[in-house]
C-alpha positions in Angstrom: 0.0 0.0 0.0 1.4 3.4 -1.0 -0.2 6.8 -0.9 1.6 9.8 -2.4 0.1 13.3 -1.9 1.0 16.3 -4.1 -0.3 19.8 -4.9 0.5 21.7 -1.7 1.9 25.2 -2.0 2.1 28.6 -0.5 -1.1 30.5 -1.3 -2.6 33.8 -0.2 -5.8 33.9 1.9 -8.8 33.5 -0.4 -6.8 31.4 -2.9 -7.4 27.9 -4.1 -5.4 24.7 -4.3 -6.2 21.2 -5.5 -4.4 18.3 -3.8 -4.0 14.9 -5.3 -3.3 11.5 -3.8 -2.0 8.7 -6.0 -2.7 5.3 -4.6 -0.9 2.1 -5.4 -0.9 -1.5 -4.1 -4.7 -1.5 -3.7 -7.9 -0.6 -5.6 -9.3 2.8 -4.5 -12.8 1.7 -5.5 -12.9 -0.8 -2.6 -12.3 1.8 0.1 -13.6 4.8 1.8 -10.9 7.4 1.6 -10.1 10.3 3.8 -8.1 13.5 4.1 -6.6 14.5 7.4 -4.3 17.4 8.3 -1.9 18.4 11.0 -1.3 22.0 11.8 2.0 23.1 13.4 2.1 22.0 17.0 -1.2 20.2 16.8 -2.5 16.7 16.4 -4.1 15.0 13.4 -7.5 16.4 12.4 -10.0 14.7 10.1 -11.0 16.9 7.2 -13.1 14.9 4.8 -14.2 11.4 3.8 -15.5 9.9 0.5 -17.3 6.7 -0.2 -15.9 4.0 -2.6 -17.7 5.2 -5.7 -17.7 8.8 -4.7 -21.4 9.2 -4.1 -21.2 10.2 -0.4 -18.9 12.7 1.2 -18.5 14.2 4.7 -16.7 17.3 5.8 -15.4 18.8 9.0 -17.5 21.9 9.8 -14.8 24.5 9.3 -14.2 23.4 5.6 -17.9 22.8 4.6 -18.7 24.8 1.5 -15.0 25.5 0.8 -13.5 22.1 0.2 -14.6 19.3 -2.1 -13.4 15.8 -2.0 -13.5 13.6 -5.1 -11.9 10.6 -6.8 -11.1 9.0 -10.1 -11.1 5.3 -9.5 -9.8 4.6 -13.0 -6.7 6.6 -12.1 -6.7 5.3 -8.5 -6.4 8.9 -7.4 -8.1 11.0 -4.7 -8.5 14.7 -4.8 -9.2 17.6 -2.5 -10.3 20.9 -4.1 -9.7 23.7 -1.5 -11.2 27.2 -2.2 -11.4 30.3 -0.1 -8.4 29.2 1.9 -7.8 30.7 5.3 -4.6 31.0 7.4 -6.2 28.4 9.7 -6.0 25.9 6.9 -2.2 25.9 7.0 -1.2 22.3 7.7 0.4 19.2 6.4 -2.3 17.4 4.5 -2.5 13.6 4.2 -4.7 11.2 2.4 -5.5 8.1 4.5 -7.2 4.8 4.5 -8.9 5.5 7.8 -10.4 8.7 9.2 -7.8 8.8 12.1 -5.0 8.8 9.6 -3.5 5.5 10.6 -2.4 4.5 7.1 -1.4 7.6 5.3 1.1 9.1 2.9 4.0 11.4 3.5 1.8 14.5 3.3 1.9 17.7 1.2 2.3 21.1 2.8 -0.3 23.8 2.5 0.6 27.2 3.7 -1.9 30.1 3.6 -0.3 33.4 4.2 -0.1 36.9 2.8 
């Protein structure tokens, strides 16, 4: 099992980013998938979850209406579209096989700052 996140960057408040997570060693379509994040000095925080065929998604309250989780099972890739970014979104973002982040990639850094 391997998860490789990409797409993180430094962005100004109000900006957008799209994160990707390339999965290998297993079929994405057989699993709920999750995004979790870790802000500096804090623990892991669940962000969003998506059902195996993408029909159901859940979001942490602070990102509802701003973030959209999606997937392309044919490409074995998970995505997180992040709009209206806020400084509080600054964190290392991981895709994970469980909502507590127990099996996750190496992460991609998102920094929101002017």
